[in-house]
C-alpha positions in Angstrom: 14.5 -107.2 75.0 12.8 -107.6 71.5 9.2 -107.2 72.7 10.4 -104.0 74.8 12.3 -102.6 71.7 9.2 -102.9 70.1 7.0 -101.2 72.6 9.0 -98.4 72.4 9.4 -98.0 68.6 5.4 -98.2 68.9 5.5 -94.9 71.4 7.8 -93.0 68.9 10.9 -93.6 71.7 13.0 -96.0 69.8 16.9 -95.5 68.6 16.7 -91.9 66.6 19.3 -90.5 64.6 21.4 -87.8 65.8 20.2 -84.5 65.1 22.5 -81.6 64.2 23.9 -79.5 67.3 24.2 -75.7 66.8 27.8 -75.7 66.2 26.9 -78.0 62.7 24.2 -75.7 62.0 26.3 -72.6 62.3 28.8 -74.6 59.9 26.3 -75.7 57.5 24.9 -72.2 57.1 28.3 -70.5 56.8 29.4 -72.9 54.1 26.0 -72.4 52.5 26.8 -68.2 52.5 30.0 -69.0 51.0 28.9 -71.0 48.2 26.4 -68.4 47.1 28.6 -65.3 48.0 30.0 -64.3 44.3 32.9 -62.5 45.7 34.2 -65.4 46.9 33.8 -67.4 43.6 36.2 -64.9 42.1 39.7 -65.5 41.9 41.9 -62.6 42.2 42.9 -62.6 38.5 38.7 -62.5 38.0 38.3 -59.8 40.6 40.9 -57.5 38.7 39.4 -58.0 35.4 35.8 -57.1 36.9 37.1 -54.0 38.3 39.3 -53.3 35.2 35.5 -53.8 33.3 33.6 -51.4 35.4 36.2 -48.5 35.2 36.2 -49.1 31.1 32.7 -48.7 31.7 32.6 -45.6 33.8 35.6 -44.0 31.3 33.1 -44.5 28.1 30.2 -43.0 29.9 32.4 -40.0 30.8 33.3 -39.9 27.1 29.6 -39.6 26.3 29.3 -36.7 28.7 32.3 -34.9 27.2 30.6 -35.2 23.7 27.4 -33.6 25.0 29.2 -31.1 26.7 31.1 -30.1 23.3 27.8 -30.0 21.8 26.5 -27.7 24.3 29.5 -25.4 24.0 28.9 -25.1 20.0 25.4 -24.1 21.0 26.9 -21.3 23.5 24.9 -23.2 26.4 28.0 -22.9 28.8 26.3 -23.5 31.9 24.9 -27.0 30.6 28.5 -27.8 29.0 30.0 -27.2 32.4 27.9 -29.3 34.0 28.6 -32.2 31.5 31.9 -31.9 31.8 31.7 -31.8 35.8 29.6 -35.1 35.8 32.4 -36.7 33.3 34.9 -35.7 36.0 32.8 -37.4 38.9 33.1 -40.6 36.5 36.4 -40.4 35.7 38.3 -37.9 37.7 42.1 -39.2 37.0 41.5 -41.6 34.0 43.1 -41.1 30.6 40.9 -38.5 29.4 40.2 -36.4 32.3 42.9 -33.6 31.5 40.5 -33.0 28.6 37.3 -32.7 30.6 39.2 -30.2 33.0 40.5 -28.5 29.8 36.8 -28.1 28.5 35.4 -27.2 31.6 37.9 -24.3 31.6 36.7 -23.3 28.4 33.4 -23.1 29.4 34.5 -21.0 32.4 36.1 -18.8 30.0 33.4 -17.9 28.2 31.4 -17.6 31.4 34.1 -14.7 32.4 34.8 -17.1 35.3 38.6 -16.7 34.6 40.1 -17.3 38.2 38.4 -20.6 38.1 39.6 -21.2 34.1 43.1 -20.8 35.7 42.1 -23.6 38.5 40.8 -25.9 35.8 43.6 -25.6 33.5 46.2 -26.3 35.8 44.2 -29.4 36.9 44.3 -30.3 33.4 48.3 -29.8 33.1 48.8 -31.7 36.3 47.3 -34.6 34.7 48.7 -34.2 31.2 51.7 -31.6 30.9 51.9 -31.8 27.4 48.4 -30.7 26.4 49.0 -27.9 24.3 45.1 -26.8 24.9 45.3 -26.6 28.5 48.2 -24.2 28.2 46.5 -22.2 25.6 43.7 -21.8 27.8 45.8 -21.0 31.1 47.4 -18.2 28.6 44.2 -16.9 27.6 42.8 -16.7 31.5 45.7 -14.7 32.5 45.3 -12.6 29.1 41.9 -11.7 30.2 42.9 -11.1 33.7 45.5 -8.5 32.6 48.2 -10.9 33.4 50.4 -10.4 30.7 53.6 -11.9 31.6 51.9 -15.2 32.8 49.8 -15.2 29.7 52.8 -14.9 27.5 54.6 -17.9 29.5 51.6 -20.1 29.1 51.4 -19.5 25.2 55.0 -20.0 24.7 54.7 -23.5 26.2 51.4 -24.0 24.3 53.1 -23.3 21.0 55.9 -25.9 21.9 53.5 -28.6 21.8 51.1 -27.0 18.9 53.5 -25.0 17.0 50.7 -24.4 14.1 48.4 -23.0 16.6 47.2 -19.7 14.9 45.2 -18.7 18.1 48.4 -19.4 20.4 50.5 -17.1 18.1 48.2 -14.2 17.9 47.7 -14.1 21.5 51.5 -14.4 22.7 51.9 -11.4 20.1 49.1 -9.5 21.8 50.2 -10.4 25.3 53.9 -9.4 24.7 52.2 -5.9 23.0 50.2 -5.2 26.0 53.1 -6.2 28.7 55.5 -3.7 26.4 52.5 -1.0 26.8 51.7 -1.5 30.5 55.5 -1.2 31.3 56.0 2.0 29.0 52.9 3.6 31.0 54.1 2.6 34.5 57.4 4.1 33.4 55.5 7.4 32.5 53.4 7.3 35.5 50.0 6.3 33.8 48.1 3.5 35.6 44.8 3.8 33.2 45.6 0.9 31.1 42.9 -1.8 32.1 40.1 0.4 30.8 38.7 -2.2 28.3 36.6 -4.8 28.9 38.2 -8.2 27.4 36.1 -10.5 25.1 36.3 -14.0 25.2 37.4 -15.8 21.6 35.6 -19.1 20.3 37.2 -22.1 21.7 37.7 -25.4 20.1 37.1 -28.8 22.5 
């Protein structure tokens, strides 16, 4: 028997260690993948922290874009300003400063005489932050420049509730009241020729 065993070994046919079966290989591969998958290494708390850090980074980038947009506004490059605010909103569509991006884009649209779109952006800003006085003022100005003095008065009245010392809002509230009174008087006299002048857009703070 000993001789037979030695003979088998010499032929390479001796007792061999059992090799890994297919199921064993699959299990080992799966364990290896789990070991090196970063998402599996993070606890729920760590994943939450990572997501928060990513959100913060996006919000910081959005703030930089807002600053760039404000610089373009000062240079009266309204198209470039609008694009910066739009990019900021893509990064942070509902963040803590998103209402500012919508309101600032409304200012750019007003300067470009795109009044209907300015109304939409002002309303989007107010949907996120109802107490933002500048958005109410821009909504009022858009209505004023469209000749809708009643809605302009309503918007400016609310704007002054949140920014009672805003001289521009006070001035446009008075102008809106006078325009509305004049319109009603002319309509009472049968005169419908009161929309002849082209409105001009005032300067905006962003």
